[in-house]
N, C-alpha and C positions, 0 to 999 in steps of 0.2 A: 666491234668484235663480238663484247657480252650487250651493249645497246642493239635494239633494232631500229633499223627506220622507219618515220614517221612519215606518213603521207595524209595529205590532206584530204578529207572527206568531199563526196559531195554533197551539195545541198538537197534537203529531202524535200519531196513532191508536198504543195502546198495542197492539194486535193482538188475535187471538181468545184467547193466552195472559196479557198483562197479565206480571206483574213475575217469572212462574212460574220463569224459566229461572235470574234472578238468584240468587233463594232456593235453588234446586235448585246450583248452582255453588257459593254460601256453605255451604250444610249439608255441599256435598261436601267442601270445602274443611277445615271444621272437622274434620270425620270422620279426614282424613288427619293432620291436626295430633293428634286423640288419640291412633290409633295408635302415629305414629313420633315424636311425642315425650312426651307425657304417661302414657302407662299401659307403657311400659318404664323411666321413673326412678321409678314406682310401684313395679313388681315389683321393682329395686332397691332402692330404702328396705326394702320390708319382707321382703327377702332379708338384708340388712344388720341388721334387728333381730332375726329370728332367730338369727342367728351372734352376737351379741353377745349375746345371752340364754343360748345355748348353751356358750359360754365355760369350759371348766375347766382344771383341773391339768393340766397334762402338754402342753397343746395348744402348738403351734408356728404365733405369729401373725406378721404383719407391719405396724409404725404407719404411720399416716398420713406420715408424717418419714422413711420408709424402715429404723428400724431393725427386725431380726428377732432374737425372743426364742423363751425355751419361758415360758409362765404359771406363776408360783411358786403364787401368790393370789389370790381373785376376790373382790371385797366387790361391793355394790350397784351404785356406779356406778364403783369403780376397780379397775383388776388390776396387779399386779407382774409386772413380765418379767424375767426373768434373760438378760442378753446376753451375759455372759460369766460364767466360776465367778466366783462370789461377788460379782457385780455386779449388781442389780435395779434397777429404773427402774419410777416408777409411772407409770400412765398412766391417764386417764378411760376406759373401755369405748369412747367415742365415738371415741374417737383409732385405734384397732384398726380396720386398711382389709380384712386378708384372714386365712381362717388357710392355710396351711401344709401338705402333706401329710407326715404321719407321717414320720419320718426323714427330713427336708431338711436340717434342719439339721448332720445329721453327718456331713455331706458337704463342710460349708464349714470 
């Protein structure tokens, strides 16, 4: 009486392209995510691994915690860092964040 009848609507025509524009947008977004997020992270991890394998006695390094020192001993998993004269600290190789240029610690 007061409520009109509800009829199901017919499906809209998808057009000549179908869902192609949606797929193109999705593939484009995935490509952008790869080049902006994933690829730089993989590159940084590769550089970090190369740096850890190349550590040698005499290198000047900075740890993740900010400790700066000179490498005195290198094992398979650990590194001894001299932070002051006569004081060595043993850390894991993964705790080394970066290498410093030679002679950096002499000026400190």
